[in-house]
C-alpha positions in Angstrom: 18.1 -28.0 -41.8 19.9 -24.9 -43.2 16.5 -23.4 -44.2 15.1 -23.9 -40.7 18.2 -22.4 -39.1 17.9 -19.3 -41.4 14.2 -18.9 -40.6 14.9 -19.2 -36.9 17.7 -16.5 -37.1 15.3 -14.2 -39.0 12.6 -14.8 -36.5 14.9 -14.0 -33.5 16.2 -10.9 -35.3 12.6 -9.7 -35.9 11.7 -10.3 -32.2 14.9 -8.4 -31.2 14.0 -5.5 -33.5 10.4 -5.4 -32.1 11.6 -5.3 -28.5 14.2 -2.6 -29.3 11.6 -0.5 -31.1 9.2 -0.8 -28.2 11.8 0.1 -25.6 13.0 3.1 -27.6 9.4 4.4 -28.0 8.7 4.0 -24.3 11.9 5.7 -23.3 11.3 8.7 -25.7 7.8 9.3 -24.5 7.5 11.7 -21.6 6.2 10.1 -18.3 3.1 11.4 -16.6 1.6 9.7 -13.6 -1.8 9.8 -11.9 -1.7 8.9 -8.2 -5.0 7.7 -6.9 -5.0 9.1 -3.3 -7.0 8.3 -0.2 -7.9 10.9 2.4 -9.5 11.0 5.8 -10.4 13.8 8.1 -9.3 16.5 5.7 -5.7 15.0 5.2 -4.2 12.8 2.6 -3.2 9.5 4.0 0.4 8.6 4.5 0.2 5.6 2.3 -0.8 7.9 -0.6 2.2 10.1 0.0 4.3 7.0 -0.3 2.6 6.3 -3.6 3.7 9.8 -4.8 7.3 9.0 -3.7 7.0 5.8 -5.8 5.7 7.8 -8.8 8.7 10.1 -8.4 11.1 7.1 -9.0 9.5 6.4 -12.4 11.5 9.1 -14.0 13.1 12.5 -13.5 10.9 14.3 -15.9 7.7 12.8 -14.4 4.7 15.0 -14.1 2.7 13.8 -11.1 -1.0 14.5 -10.7 -2.8 13.5 -7.5 -6.5 12.5 -7.8 -8.9 13.0 -4.9 -12.6 12.3 -4.7 -15.4 12.6 -2.2 -17.7 15.3 -0.9 -18.0 17.9 1.9 -15.6 20.4 3.3 -13.1 17.7 4.3 -12.5 17.1 0.6 -11.3 20.7 0.1 -9.0 20.4 3.1 -7.6 17.2 1.8 -7.0 18.8 -1.6 -5.0 21.6 0.1 -3.1 18.9 2.1 -2.3 17.0 -1.1 -1.1 20.1 -2.9 1.7 20.5 -0.4 2.3 16.8 0.6 5.3 16.3 -1.7 7.6 18.5 -3.8 7.1 16.3 -6.8 3.3 16.9 -7.0 2.6 19.0 -10.1 -1.2 19.1 -9.9 -4.2 18.0 -7.8 -7.4 16.9 -9.4 -10.6 16.9 -7.3 -13.8 15.0 -8.1 -16.6 16.4 -5.9 -19.6 14.1 -5.7 -21.5 12.0 -3.2 -20.8 9.0 -5.4 -17.2 8.9 -4.2 -17.9 9.5 -0.5 -17.4 5.8 0.2 -14.7 3.8 -1.6 -16.9 1.6 -3.8 -15.1 0.0 -6.7 -17.7 0.8 -9.4 -17.8 4.6 -9.3 -14.1 5.0 -8.4 -12.9 2.7 -11.3 -15.1 4.6 -13.7 -13.6 7.9 -12.4 -10.1 6.6 -13.0 -11.1 5.6 -16.6 -12.6 9.1 -17.2 -9.6 11.0 -15.9 -7.2 8.7 -17.7 -8.9 9.2 -21.0 -8.8 12.9 -20.7 -5.3 13.1 -19.2 -3.5 10.4 -21.2 -1.2 9.4 -18.3 1.5 6.8 -18.9 1.2 5.4 -15.4 -1.5 5.1 -12.7 -0.3 4.4 -9.1 -2.1 3.6 -5.9 -1.0 2.2 -2.5 -1.5 -1.5 -2.1 -4.0 -1.3 0.8 -7.7 -2.3 0.9 -8.5 0.9 -1.0 -6.1 0.2 -3.9 -6.7 -3.5 -4.0 -10.5 -2.8 -4.3 -10.3 -0.2 -7.1 -7.3 -0.8 -9.3 -8.2 -4.2 -10.7 -11.6 -3.0 -11.8 -10.1 0.2 -13.3 -7.5 -2.0 -15.2 -10.4 -4.1 -16.6 -12.1 -0.9 -17.9 -8.9 0.3 -19.5 -8.2 -3.2 -20.9 -4.7 -3.4 -19.3 -3.1 -5.8 -16.8 -2.0 -4.2 -13.4 1.3 -4.8 -11.8 0.6 -5.4 -8.1 2.5 -5.1 -4.8 5.5 -3.4 -6.3 8.4 -3.0 -3.8 11.0 -1.6 -6.1 11.0 0.5 -9.4 14.1 -0.3 -11.6 12.9 1.4 -14.7 9.7 3.1 -15.9 8.4 -0.2 -17.0 10.4 -2.7 -14.9 9.5 -3.5 -11.3 10.2 -5.9 -8.5 7.4 -7.6 -6.6 7.3 -10.4 -4.0 6.0 -13.9 -4.8 5.5 -17.1 -2.8 4.4 -15.1 0.3 7.5 -12.9 0.2 10.0 -15.8 0.0 11.2 -14.7 -3.4 11.4 -11.5 -5.4 10.3 -11.4 -9.1 11.5 -8.8 -11.6 8.7 -8.1 -14.1 8.7 -5.9 -17.2 5.4 -4.3 -18.3 4.9 -4.7 -22.1 1.2 -3.9 -22.4 -0.6 -0.8 -23.6 -0.8 2.4 -21.7 -1.4 3.2 -18.9 0.8 1.0 -16.7 -1.3 0.5 -13.6 0.7 -0.2 -10.3 -0.1 -0.8 -6.7 2.9 -0.3 -4.5 3.7 -1.4 -1.0 3.9 1.9 0.9 6.4 0.5 3.4 8.9 0.0 0.5 8.8 3.7 -0.5 9.5 5.8 2.7 9.3 9.6 2.3 12.0 11.9 3.5 10.2 14.2 5.9 12.8 17.0 5.4 12.2 16.8 1.6 8.4 17.0 2.0 8.7 20.0 4.3 11.0 21.8 1.9 8.2 22.5 -0.7 7.7 26.3 -1.0 4.8 26.5 -3.5 1.6 24.4 -3.4 0.5 22.6 -6.5 -2.5 24.0 -8.4 -5.9 22.4 -7.7 -8.4 21.7 -10.5 -11.9 20.2 -10.5 -12.8 17.1 -12.6 -15.6 17.7 -15.1 -18.1 15.0 -14.2 -20.7 16.0 -16.9 -19.8 12.9 -18.9 -19.6 10.5 -15.9 -21.7 7.5 -16.6 -24.5 6.9 -14.1 -24.9 3.3 -15.1 -21.7 2.4 -13.3 -23.5 2.9 -10.0 -25.6 0.3 -8.3 -23.7 -3.0 -8.4 -22.7 -2.5 -4.8 -23.7 -0.1 -2.0 -22.4 1.2 1.2 -23.8 -0.3 4.4 -21.9 1.0 7.4 -18.4 1.6 8.8 -17.4 -0.3 11.9 -14.2 1.0 13.6 -12.7 1.2 17.1 -12.5 4.5 18.9 -8.9 4.5 20.0 -6.1 7.1 20.3 -3.5 4.5 19.2 -1.7 5.2 15.9 -2.8 3.7 12.6 -1.4 0.1 12.3 0.0 0.7 8.8 2.0 3.7 9.8 2.9 3.2 13.4 6.5 3.4 14.6 5.9 0.6 17.1 3.6 -2.5 16.6 2.8 -5.0 19.3 1.3 -8.2 17.9 -0.4 -11.1 19.6 -1.1 -14.6 18.3 -3.1 -17.6 19.1 -0.9 -18.2 22.1 -2.9 -15.5 24.0 -5.8 -18.0 24.1 -8.7 -15.5 24.6 -9.9 -12.0 23.8 -9.7 -11.2 27.5 -5.9 -12.0 27.5 -5.4 -9.9 24.4 -6.0 -6.8 26.5 -2.5 -7.3 27.8 -1.2 -6.6 24.3 -3.3 -3.4 24.2 -2.0 -2.2 27.5 1.6 -2.9 26.4 1.0 -1.0 23.1 -0.4 2.0 25.1 2.8 2.0 27.2 4.9 2.1 24.1 2.7 4.5 22.1 2.3 1.8 19.5 -0.4 0.1 17.4 -1.9 -3.3 18.1 -1.6 -6.1 15.5 -2.7 -9.7 15.4 -2.1 -12.9 13.4 -4.8 -14.5 11.2 -5.2 -17.3 13.8 -6.1 -14.7 16.5 -8.5 -12.9 14.2 -10.2 -16.2 13.2 -10.5 -17.1 16.8 -12.4 -13.9 17.5 -9.9 -12.3 19.8 -9.8 -9.1 17.8 -11.4 -7.6 14.6 -9.9 -8.4 11.2 -8.7 -4.8 10.6 -5.8 -5.6 13.0 -4.5 -8.5 11.0 -0.9 -8.4 9.9 0.2 -10.6 7.1 -0.2 -11.5 3.4 -4.0 -11.3 3.6 -3.9 -8.5 6.2 -1.8 -5.3 6.5 1.8 -4.9 5.5 3.8 -3.1 8.2 7.4 -2.0 8.6 7.7 -0.3 11.9 10.9 0.6 13.7 10.0 -1.9 16.4 7.8 -5.0 15.9 7.1 -7.1 19.0 5.4 -10.5 18.6 3.9 -12.4 21.5 2.6 -16.0 21.1 3.2 -15.7 17.3 4.5 -19.0 15.7 5.7 -17.3 12.5 3.7 -18.7 9.6 5.1 -17.6 6.3 1.8 -15.7 5.6 2.3 -13.6 8.7 6.1 -13.0 8.1 5.3 -11.7 4.7 3.5 -8.8 6.3 6.2 -7.8 8.8 9.6 -9.0 7.5 10.6 -5.4 6.6 10.4 -4.2 10.2 13.6 -2.5 11.4 13.8 -4.5 14.7 11.8 -7.6 15.4 11.4 -8.9 19.0 9.7 -12.3 19.5 8.5 -14.0 22.7 7.4 -17.6 22.5 7.6 -20.6 24.7 8.4 -22.9 21.8 12.2 -22.5 21.0 11.7 -24.0 17.6 9.0 -21.5 16.5 9.8 -20.1 13.0 9.4 -16.5 14.2 12.8 -16.8 15.8 14.4 -17.2 12.4 13.5 -13.6 11.4 13.7 -12.1 14.9 16.5 -9.8 15.9 15.9 -10.5 19.6 14.2 -13.6 20.8 13.0 -14.8 24.3 11.9 -18.3 25.0 9.4 -17.8 27.8 5.8 -17.6 29.0 4.2 -14.5 27.5 1.8 -14.5 30.5 4.8 -13.8 32.7 6.8 -11.6 30.3 4.0 -9.1 29.3 2.9 -8.2 32.8 6.5 -7.6 33.8 7.1 -5.4 30.8 3.9 -3.4 31.6 5.1 -3.0 35.2 8.6 -1.9 34.4 8.1 0.3 31.3 7.4 4.0 32.0 4.1 5.5 30.8 4.2 7.1 27.4 4.1 10.9 27.7 
C-alpha cells in the first residue's frame, strides 16, 4: 500500500512538472498569428476584421499577418483594404493565383500549410463562417493538429471558451497540442471598435506569397460549379444592425414577402428558421441558427418563430429581441426582450403601414 501511494505521488508530481514545463515554454515563446481572411468586391469582409480583433486578444506582443488569396484587380484592392483594416495588422500576405478564386478547401488548405511552414506561426485564426468551416479542418489535418472551433472568448493564448449543447452551456478548453493552434472564432463575439480601426496612421506592408513550391496535386478533388445569389440592396445577414426573421408560421413563400417588405422599411436583413428553409419559403443562405448563420444585431425581430434551441443558438447574442407568435407558450418568449402574442398576419401589415420609409 505504501509503495503504491509513493508511486502515485511520484506520478502526479511528474505530471505537474510536465504541465508546468509546457506552460512556461508556451508563455515564453513569442506569439505570431496568421489570420486567414475573406474578401469580396475589393474589400476585406467584416467577419475577417473580427478575426483580427480576436487575434489581438491572444497577446500584447502578437505579430498579426493577414493572408489573402485570389486573382484579378479586386485582390490588390482587398490587400490595400486589409493593410489598413485594423491597427494590429503587422503584415499582409497575398497569394495571387486562379486556384484561389473560389473558396475550395483543397487549394486553400494547402496554401495555409505552405504559409505556416515558411512563417512558423503560433496561431492560425479564421472566422467561423462557411469559408472558415470549409477550410480550417482540412488545413488542420494537413498540419496534423486539432482545431478549436467556434471560440467566443479568449482567456489566455492557449485557453478559450466555446459553446456546447447548441449554446446552452459554455466550455473552457485548453489547447495542449503542437503548433500551430488553429482557431475559428464567432465574429459576433469579437466586435471591433470603429474609432480604433479608423485611428491607424500607417498601412501594413504587403508581400506576395511564393507559390513556386505549391503542390499541384492538391487540386482536383472538388471543383467550382456556379454561384447562386440574390440581387438585393439589403445588408449582409451576418453583419446587419437589424434582422427580421420569419418562421414556419408564415405558411408560404408568398407570405414571406411580408418579412422582406418589413426588412426594407427598417433597412435590415432577412433571416429564416430551418423549418422555413426546408419548406422552400426562402433559400438556405438566409438560415439563422446552429446550422446556419450566427447573428448578433442590435435589433432581432422574430415572426412565427417557435424558438427551437438550434435557432436560438444562432441569435441569442442579439442586443434586443422582439418576438411575435400566436402561441403564448412558444420558447422564443423565454429569450425575447419584448414579446407580443398575436397573429403575425395582422401585426406585420400594421407595422409596414405605420413605420416610415428608410431614407
